[in-house]
ZALUMDO-529300 format. One record per residue: y, z, x of N, C-alpha, C in turn; residue in one letter. Coordinates in pm, whole numbers, plus 32768, in hexadecimal, padded with zeros to 4 digits. Example, Ala and Ser with C-alpha at 12.3 -4.5 7.8 and 13.67 -1.06 7.14 Angstrom:
% ZALUMDO-529300
7DC7830C85277E3E830C84CE7EB6830C8528A7F1F82C485057F9682CA855780038313850AS
//
This chain:
% ZALUMDO-529300
8A117F9C7EF289B77F2B7EDE89347F5C7E9FM88DD7EFB7E7E88647F1A7E3387E97EFA7E85T87817F4B7E7686FF7F357EB786A17EF77E51I86637E887E7586027E457E1F85767E727E43L852A7E9F7DDF84A07EC87DF384467E607DB2V83F67E1D7E0383927DBD7DD283097DFE7DE0I82C07E017D7082427E4A7D6B82557ED37D2CG82BA7EDC7CD482E67F5F7CA1828C7F997C35A822F7F4A7BFE81DC7F7F7B9181567FB67BC1T813A7FAC7C4280BA7FDB7C7680BD806B7CA2G804E80987CDD803F81257D0480A9814F7D69R80C480FA7DCA8128811B7E2F81B581007DFDV81C8808C7DBE824E80607D97829580C07D3AG824E80F87CDA828E81577C7D82C081D27CC8R827281FF7D28829F82717D798319824C7DCCH831D81CF7DFF839081A47E4E840E81A87DF9V840681737D7F847981757D2484A982047D0EV844D825E7CF0847382EA7CD684B0832C7D51N847783107DC584AD834A7E40853A83177E5EQ855282977E4185D882607E56863C829F7DF4L861382B07D77866D82EE7D14868F837D7D3BL862F83C47D738649844D7DA086B184507E10Q86BF83DF7E55871F83D57EC2879F838D7E96R87B183827E11882B83497DD6884282B77DF9D87D6826C7E1187E381DE7E2E87EF818E7DACA8834811D7DB4883380BD7D4787B780667D57Q8766805E7CEC86E3801F7CF686D77FAE7C90V86A37F3E7CBF867F7ECF7C6885EC7EB07C7DR85A37E8B7C1385177E677C1F85027DDC7BE4V849E7D977C1784747D157BE383EC7D267BA0L83DF7CFB7B2383617D0A7ADC834C7C947A7ET82CC7C717A6A82AD7C017A1282D37C1C7982R82BE7C97795582D27CB778C783257D3678BAD83A97D2B78B383FD7DA278A783DB7DF8782EP83A77DBB77C283887E07774A83197E6D7764A82C07E4E77C282517EA977E082717F067855K82DF7EEB789A83037F3D790D83557FB578E0A8327802A7904836D80A578DE83A380E9795CS842680DE796E8466811879E384D0817D79B8F84F281DA7A108559823D79EE85DF81FB79D1P86328244798A86B98213796B870381F679EEA8751818C79EC879E81677A60875F80FC7AB6G86DE80E07A9F869B80767AEB86B77FF07AA7V86EA7F927AF387047F0C7ABF86857EB97AC7E865F7E787A5A85E27E2C7A5286027D987A45V85C67D477A9D85D57CB67A99854C7C787A80V85477C177A2684C87BD67A0584AB7B667A66Q842E7B5C7A9284057AF17AEB838C7B1A7B3CG835B7ABC7B8E82EE7ADC7BEA83077A927C6DD82AC7AA07CCB82C67A707D5282B279DA7D63L828879957CF9828479037CFB82ED78C77C9FL8341791C7C6683AC78F27C0C842E78F07C5CD8453787B7C8E84C678717CE88546789D7CA3I855978757C2685D2789C7BDE85D879347BCCH856579717BA885607A027B9985797A497C1CG85407A147C8985567A517D0D85EA7A4B7D33L862779D77D2086B379CA7D45870C7A287CF4R86EA7A377C7687377A967C2387237B257C54A86A77B457C7886897BCD7CA686D07BEC7D29A86DF7B897D80871B7B9F7E0487B47B9D7E01F87EF7B727D9488817B6A7D8E88BF7BF67D97S89167C097DFA89577C8A7E0B89027CF57E4BG88927CCE7E8588367D2E7EC488557D3A7F59I88467DB27F8D885D7DC9801B87DC7DE48067S877B7E25802587017E518069868A7E3A800DT86187E12804885A17DEC7FFC85297E418022L84E17E727FBB845B7EA77FD083F97E427F98F839D7E137FEC833F7DAB7FC282B07DDE7FCDL826E7DE27F5A81E07E037F50819E7D907F04L81477D477F4980FC7CDA7F0B80767D0D7EDBN80557CF37E5E7FCF7D137E2D7F697CB67E6EA7EEB7CE47E747E7E7C907EA87E5C7C297E3CV7E847BAC7E557E697B3E7DF97E3A7AC67E4AT7E077A617E057DD979EA7E4A7E49799F7E8EG7EC479AE7E5D7F3679687E997F9979C97ED7D7F677A387F0B7FBE7AA07F4280157A6A7FB4E7FDD7A168009802A79E5807C809D798D804EF808279357FEE80EC78E07FB7815B79367F7BT8133799D7F2E819679F67EF181EC7A397F5BQ81AD7A6B7FC581F87AB3802D825A7A578074A822D79E080998282798680E682F679528092I82DA792F8014834679027FBB83AC79727FA8I837C79EB7F8F83D77A5C7F7884317A747FF0T83F97A728067844A7A8B80DE84AA7A1880F8L8482799D80DA84DF792D80E88555793A8089N853A795D800C85A6796C7FAA85FF79E27FD0V85C37A4C800386127ABE803186707A9680A1A863E7A48810086927A1C8171870179C1813FR86DD796980E18740791080A487B0795F8063E878D79D4802987EF7A287FE5883E7A808046A881F7A7680C7886A7AC2812B88347B4E8145G87BE7B6B811187847BF1812587457BF981AFI87697C6181FA87347C76828086DF7CF5828AE86F07D51822D86B47DD68239863B7DE081DCR85C67DF8821885497DF381CE84F07E6781F6V84A97E9F819484387EF681AE83C07EB1816FV835F7E8E81C282EC7E3D8196826D7E90819FY82217E91813281A37EDB813081337E808160L81097E9681DA809E7E498219801B7E99820CS7FCA7E9A82737F4C7EE482717F277F098300V7EE47F7783107EB97FA983927E627F4083D9F7E807F2884587E357EC684A87E3E7E388471D7EAF7E1684347EBD7D9183F87EA67D22845DA7ECF7D3784D87EC77CCD853C7E3D7CC1857BD7DE47D2085617D5E7D1A859C7CF37CF38537R7CFF7D1F84BC7C977D0684577CB27C818411A7CB87C1584607CE87B96842C7C807B4F83D4V7C037B8083D07BA17B4283777BAD7B7682E8N7BFA7BE082D27C0F7C15824C7C8D7BD18214V7C807B8381A77CF07B30817B7D747B7A816BP7D767BED81257DF97C2A810E7E2F7C6E818BH7DDC7C8B81EE7E0D7CBA82707E507C4682B9F7E0E7BD282B97E457B5C82FC7EC97B3182BDA7ED07B3882377F4D7B1781F17FBE7B6F8223V7FA57BEF8229800F7C4C824F80357C3C82E1K7FD57C1983357FF67BFC83C080527B8383C8S80387B1D8375808E7AA78372811A7AC98343G81247B1D82DC81A97B4582AB81F37B968315A81AC7BEB835F81EB7C3583CC82277BD58433E81DC7B6D8456820E7B0C84B782897AC38482R82897AA683FE82FC7A6383C483787ABD83C9M83677B3C83AD83D87B9883B484157B9A8440L83C07B9384A483EF7B91852E84317B0C854FE83F07A9E852C84207A1A855284A379F5850CA84B77A278491852F7A058445859E7A6C8456M858B7AC784B585F57B2384DF86217B838471D85C17BAF841F85DD7C1E83C585E57C9F8417F86297D0283E086207D89841485C07DD483BAG85457DEB83E884DC7E1A838E84937E9483C2A846E7EEA8364840B7F51837F83887F218345T83237F168399829E7EEF8370824D7F6F835BI82257F8782E081D17FFC82C181407FCF82BEL80ED800F830D80607FE983168007805C82E5R7FED806282637F9980CE822F7F0480B28242P7EB9811C82507E27811482497DFE810681B6T7D7E8115819C7D4A810E81137D8B817B80BEY7DB2815680447DF581B47FEA7D9082187FAFF7DAD82987FBA7D5C82FC7F757D5B82E07EDFI7DCB82B57EAB7DD8829D7E1A7D7882347DE6D7D4681DC7E3E7CE681767E137C5F81B07DEBN7C4A822E7E087BCA826B7DE57BB382717D4EE7C1D825C7CFF7C0882567C6E7BAB81E37C4AV7BA1817D7CA17B4B810B7C857AB681307C8CM7A9581977CD87A0881BB7CE979E982457CAEV7A4982807C667A3683087C3579C083147BD6K79A882AD7B82793B82B67B2178B482BE7B67D78A582727BD3782782777C20781583027C5BV7881833B7C8F787883C17CCB785784297C61I78A184287BF4789484917B8F781384847B3FL77E984097B23777483F57ACD76F183EB7B19Q76F883BC7B96767C83A47BE1767283F57C62H76D884437C8076D7849B7CF776C1844C7D78S76FE83D77D7F76F883847DF7778683567E1AV77AB83627E99782883287EC67809829C7EF8Y783882327EB1780681AB7EC9785581587F2DP78C981877F59791D81347FB078E58135803EM78C380C18078788F80BD810178FE80DB8166P790381568194796B818281F1793881838280I78B6819F8292787E81A483177891822A835AG7872822D83DB787982AC842678E482AC8492N79398244849579A9824684F37A1C829B84BBK7A31829284377A9882E383F67B10829183C9G7B4482B583547BBB8276831B7C1C82E582F5V7C9782DB83267CFE834083087D4983158289A7D08832282167D4182F481977DC88335817DM7E2382E881407EAC8316812B7ECC831C8096V7F1F837A80707F47838E7FE57FBF83357FC5D7FBC82F97F4D802A829F7F2480B182E67F23A80B283687F07813183B27F06816F83B87F91R811A83C67FF6814D83C9807F8181833F80A9D813782D780828164824E809F81EE82388063I81FD825C7FE4827982417F9C82EF828F7FD4A82D7830B7FFB8347835A802E8376832680B5E831982FF810A834282C2818A838C823F816FV835B81F08110839E817380EE842E818D80C1A844181F0806B84C88210803A8523823F80ABA84EE82918104853C82BF8176856B824981CBI851181EA81E28533817682338593811981EAE85808107816885DD80B4811B866B80EB811FL8678816D810C86FC81AC810F873781A3819CI86E481B98200871681B2828B874D812782AAR870480C1828387328038829D87A980158244R87A4804081C788138025816A8896805F819DE889180D681D5890B811D81FD893980FD828AN88E780B682D6890D80978360898380368362A89E2804983BC8A577FEF83C18A347F6083E8P89C67F4F843489987ECA845989017EC3844AT88CC7E4C8452883B7E38844987F57E8484B9K878C7ECB849687437F1B84F986CF7ECC8534L86A07EF185AC862D7EAC85E885AF7EBD8594P85517E6185A784D07E6B856284817EE48594N84327F1B853A83E47F92855A83647F908509E82F67FBF854482767FC784FF8249805884F8T821E8083848081F3810D846A8167810A842EI8109814984728083815B8439808781CD83D3N805481B3835C804F821882F37FBF824682E3L7FA682C483057F1E82FA83097F1B837F82C0V7EA283AE82A57E90842F82677E77849C82CEG7E6B851982A07E5D858982FD7DD28595833BP7D6F855282FF7CE4855F832D7CA484D6833ED7C5984C683A97C0A844D83BE7B7D846A8390T7B54842A83207AD9844F82DB7A7283E082E0L79F5840582F8798483A882EF794F83A78260T78F3834C824478B5834B81C0787083CE81A0G782C8407820377E8848781EF784D84F781D6Q78BE84F4821C792785588208795A85558178D797184DC814479A784CF80BD794184FE8056I78C384DA806A785B850A800F785585A3800FA786885E1808478678673808C78DD86B08041A79528670804779C586A17FFB79A7869D7F66I7970862C7F37794E86217EA978E586887E80W788686A47ED8782087097EBA786187917EA5S78C187B37EF9790688347EEC795C88387E6FE79A387CB7E5479FD87C77DE179B087CF7D5EV794087877D5678F287817CDA788B87F07CCDL786E88337D3C780B889E7D37777D886C7D27G776387F27D5276DC87B97D4E76D3874F7DBBR765A87317DE9764E86D17E58767E86457E31P76CE860C7E8876F685817E7D76CC853C7EFEV768584CD7EF1764F84867F6476AB84127F8BL76AB83F3800B76F1837B803A769683038025Y76CC829A7FEA767B82257FC8765281CF803EG768C81E780B27663819D812976C4812E814FG76A480EE81BE76FF808D81FB76E57FFE81CFD767F7FE58182765D7F5D815976C47F2D80F2E76FA7EB58104776C7E8980B5774D7E258047T76D57DED804376B97D897FDD76B57DC77F51S76787E3D7F4676757E827EC577017EAA7E98G77567ED17EF977E17EF37ED978287E797EA0F78137E057EDD784F7D8A7EA878227D6F7E19E77A17D807DFF776E7D697D7877AC7DC87D13Q77BD7E457D3877FC7EA67CDD788E7E807CC3N78D77E5A7D2B79637E357D1A79707DBA7CBFM790F7D607CC779147CE47C7979017CFB7BE4A78DB7D757BBE78CD7D917B2E79547DA77AEBT79BD7DBF7B397A407DD67AFB7AB37D907B44F7A947D357BA37AFB7CE57BE47AC37C5C7C03M7B187BF97C1B7AE77B727C387A8B7B717CB1P7A277B187CB379C97B137D237A0B7B047DABP7A767AB17DB47AB77A9F7E357AF37B227E67W7B2A7B737E097B667BF27E2F7AFA7C577E57M7A8B7C567E0E7A1C7CAF7E3179E97C907EBDA79E17C0F7EDE79B77BE87F657A1C7C167FCDY7A9B7C097FAB7B037C3880077AF87CCE801DE7ADB7D1B7FB37AC87DAC7FC27A507DC9801BM79E97D75801279757D86806A799D7D7180FCR79EB7D0881177A177CEE81A07A6A7D6381D4L7ABE7D9B817E7B0E7E0F81A57AB47E8581C6M7A507E9E817079F47F0D818979A77EFA820BA79847E7E822A793E7E6582A879937E8A8320Q7A177E7883137A717EA2837F7A737F3B838BR7A6F7F8183197A698012831E79ED8040836AY797C7FFF834A78FD8026838878FE8007841DV79327F928443792C7F6884CF79977FA98526S7A107FBF84EB7A817FED853C7AC2806E850CD7AAF8090848C7AF7810184537B8B80E28447G7BD7814884237C6A814284267C9881C38465M7CA681BE84E97CBF8236853A7D52823C8560I7D9882A7853E7E2582B185637E3982AA85FAP7EAA827286207ED0827486AD7F1082FC86CDE7F14831B874C7F4F839A87767FE083A38747Q8000840E87028089842586D580A683F48648G804983A7860B806383728585807D83E28520D80248444851D803284B084B980AF850384D4R80C885208550813D8572857281BE8529854BE81C084A8855E8237845985388250846284A2R81E58458845381F4845A83C2821E84E48390L81E1854D83C4820585D38395829485F583BDT82C285C1842E834E85D5845583AB858B83F5T8389851083D283DC84C3837583E3850782ECM8370853782BD8368856F8236839386018230L838C8645829F83AE86D382A0834887288257G82CD86F8825182628741820C81DC8709823DR816F874A821180EA8718823380C786A181DAS806486548206803785DF81BC7FD48607814FL7FD485BB80E17F7185D280787EE785A780A8H7E8385FC808C7DFD85E080BC7D9D85B28050G7D268588807B7CC2855080207C9285B67FB9Y7C7C86317FE67C4586977F8C7C9E86AC7F12R7D2186A27F257D7F86B47EB77D66864D7E49E7D5485D17E6E7D3985677E0D7CB185797DCDT7C4D859B7E1C7BC785B07DE57BC986207D7CA7C0F868B7D997C1686F97D3A7C5F86CF7CBBA7CC7867E7CC97D11864F7C547CBA85F47BFDS7C7085997C3B7C16853F7BF07BAC85917BA9I7B7385F37BED7B0B86457BB07B4286957B3AA7BBD86C77B477BF987167ADC7C1586C07A62A7C3A86427A777C5785E87A077BD885C079BDD
//
């Protein structure tokens, strides 16, 4: 049977596709514009999006297992609920869903609340699902790299509680492991939730210190105030999304993203290796 990857063109999704191919899985992806999508040989590409019912039904035909990653959009919740309904209609029971760390607690952050709702739907509609709950992606630091490199300031309001940022490669490999496990199981498996975290829990000051070492010059932490961060984000994303990023940052400052006991050990056991850390990405950005 075939595994459908939704969200295959993003930072995580492309890694998921590659990880599945390395495990000899049959992979299908759904994309709005197949002409612009560049996937390895052997990947089946279906045109459509998550509000295109005909495209969704075509994508789900002959599918056994689903990887669902919803982008942060104004209609993300509608997209998620429609997709899961069409999946259920198609007889799909096996799902790996990319949620977010503390989805059920940070309900004032729109895309956290959306993912918490989708988690509840997976449970209520009797899917057999692995819920992946990643912390903030290390890979997202490309959005603020110019401020760091040009102005020697780390601008993301992280606070002093600490965030265990996770690498997209680690997210994708765990996702592929779970997809294959569910795909190959003789029957539907029970639901399971996995926190996806990085090897280090870092404060804003910690991250600024890493950049100082990597660049060989002082880099300052911009502080915990979030209004200026919102204004900066609004220069390259819609105002509603910039505000949502501000709400997310406020959660980092107030609560952090702290791994639970055993989270890291569980991941390193699954992967059979250590987790990718923040310094690795910082060094790569600096080298580029």
